[in-house]
KEKE-493064 format. One record per residue (C-alpha): x, y, z; residue in three letters; residue number from 1. Coordinates in Angstrom, 1 decimal, always signed. Layout:
X	Y	Z	ALA	NUM
...
//
This chain:
+130.2	+75.0	+95.5	UNK	1
+128.4	+72.1	+93.9	UNK	2
+124.8	+70.5	+94.7	UNK	3
+124.6	+67.2	+95.1	UNK	4
+121.9	+65.8	+92.1	UNK	5
+120.3	+62.4	+93.5	UNK	6
+119.6	+60.4	+90.9	UNK	7
+118.6	+56.4	+92.0	UNK	8
+119.9	+53.9	+89.7	UNK	9
+119.2	+49.7	+89.1	UNK	10
+121.7	+47.0	+89.3	UNK	11
+120.8	+43.7	+88.1	UNK	12
+122.2	+40.7	+89.3	UNK	13
+124.7	+39.2	+86.6	UNK	14
+124.3	+42.4	+84.2	UNK	15
+126.8	+45.3	+83.5	UNK	16
+125.7	+47.8	+84.4	UNK	17
+126.7	+51.3	+82.8	UNK	18
+126.0	+54.4	+83.8	UNK	19
+126.7	+57.8	+81.6	UNK	20
+127.3	+61.0	+83.6	UNK	21
+128.2	+64.7	+82.3	UNK	22
+128.2	+67.4	+85.0	UNK	23
+126.9	+70.4	+83.8	UNK	24
+127.4	+73.6	+86.0	UNK	25
+124.4	+75.7	+86.5	UNK	26
+124.9	+78.2	+83.4	UNK	27
+123.9	+75.3	+81.6	UNK	28
+127.6	+74.9	+80.0	UNK	29
+129.5	+71.2	+80.5	UNK	30
+132.6	+71.9	+82.9	UNK	31
+135.8	+70.8	+82.1	UNK	32
+137.1	+68.5	+84.4	UNK	33
+140.9	+67.9	+82.2	UNK	34
+142.8	+67.4	+86.1	UNK	35
+139.9	+66.1	+88.2	UNK	36
+139.4	+62.5	+89.7	UNK	37
+135.7	+60.5	+89.6	UNK	38
+135.7	+58.0	+92.6	UNK	39
+132.3	+56.2	+93.3	UNK	40
+131.4	+53.0	+96.1	UNK	41
+127.9	+51.4	+96.3	UNK	42
+127.4	+50.5	+99.6	UNK	43
+125.0	+48.8	+101.6	UNK	44
+121.3	+50.4	+103.1	UNK	45
+123.4	+51.2	+106.2	UNK	46
+126.0	+52.0	+105.0	UNK	47
+128.3	+50.1	+106.7	UNK	48
+129.1	+47.2	+104.1	UNK	49
+130.9	+48.3	+101.1	UNK	50
+129.4	+46.5	+98.0	UNK	51
+131.4	+47.6	+94.6	UNK	52
+133.6	+49.9	+93.6	UNK	53
+132.0	+51.5	+90.1	UNK	54
+134.8	+51.5	+87.1	UNK	55
+135.3	+55.5	+86.3	UNK	56
+136.8	+55.9	+82.8	UNK	57
+136.8	+59.0	+80.9	UNK	58
+134.4	+59.7	+77.6	UNK	59
+135.2	+63.5	+77.3	UNK	60
+137.2	+65.1	+80.3	UNK	61
+137.3	+68.7	+78.8	UNK	62
+133.2	+68.4	+78.4	UNK	63
+132.8	+66.6	+81.8	UNK	64
+131.2	+63.8	+80.8	UNK	65
+132.5	+59.5	+82.3	UNK	66
+130.6	+56.9	+82.4	UNK	67
+130.7	+55.0	+85.3	UNK	68
+130.3	+51.2	+85.0	UNK	69
+130.0	+47.8	+87.1	UNK	70
+131.3	+44.3	+85.7	UNK	71
+128.6	+41.6	+85.5	UNK	72
+131.1	+39.5	+88.0	UNK	73
+130.1	+42.0	+90.4	UNK	74
+126.6	+42.8	+90.2	UNK	75
+126.3	+38.5	+89.9	UNK	76
+126.7	+39.2	+94.4	UNK	77
+125.2	+41.9	+95.0	UNK	78
+121.4	+41.0	+96.7	UNK	79
+120.4	+43.9	+98.1	UNK	80
+119.2	+47.8	+97.5	UNK	81
+122.0	+50.0	+98.6	UNK	82
+123.3	+53.7	+98.2	UNK	83
+125.7	+54.9	+96.0	UNK	84
+127.5	+58.4	+96.0	UNK	85
+130.3	+60.2	+93.4	UNK	86
+133.0	+62.0	+94.7	UNK	87
+134.8	+64.6	+92.6	UNK	88
+137.9	+65.9	+93.0	UNK	89
+139.2	+69.0	+91.8	UNK	90
+143.0	+69.9	+90.4	UNK	91
+143.3	+72.0	+93.5	UNK	92
+142.5	+69.5	+95.8	UNK	93
+139.2	+70.7	+96.9	UNK	94
+136.0	+67.1	+97.0	UNK	95
+132.8	+66.9	+97.2	UNK	96
+130.1	+64.6	+95.7	UNK	97
+128.2	+65.6	+92.6	UNK	98
+125.8	+62.3	+92.5	UNK	99
+123.9	+59.9	+94.7	UNK	100
+121.1	+58.0	+95.3	UNK	101
+119.9	+54.2	+96.3	UNK	102
+120.6	+51.9	+94.3	UNK	103
+118.1	+49.3	+93.6	UNK	104
+118.7	+45.6	+93.0	UNK	105
+116.8	+43.1	+90.8	UNK	106
+117.4	+39.7	+90.5	UNK	107
+116.0	+39.3	+86.8	UNK	108
+114.7	+35.8	+85.5	UNK	109
+116.8	+35.5	+82.3	UNK	110
+119.8	+33.5	+82.4	UNK	111
+118.9	+32.1	+87.0	UNK	112
//
């Protein structure tokens, strides 16, 4: 069983969002995520409207490292605080939430 980690993020409107993730087991050893899939979504605070899908790419799958991102073209339309989570599916088909948190919104100043 995996305990879901809580990690809050800040998404800057109109900027590319990138978050690097490393899945480290309770023994302190990176988890080999070969054969795993990863999904992540951003929703409004009430969980009623999806604001964005994160793009997932593997950094080194065998050492459990990957990147989640949202392109600037998508963040430009985000105008509110929300919540996100990361759903992992093991090769066996078992699913669990690896990460979740609040997604703070920052409208920024430059480029307005």
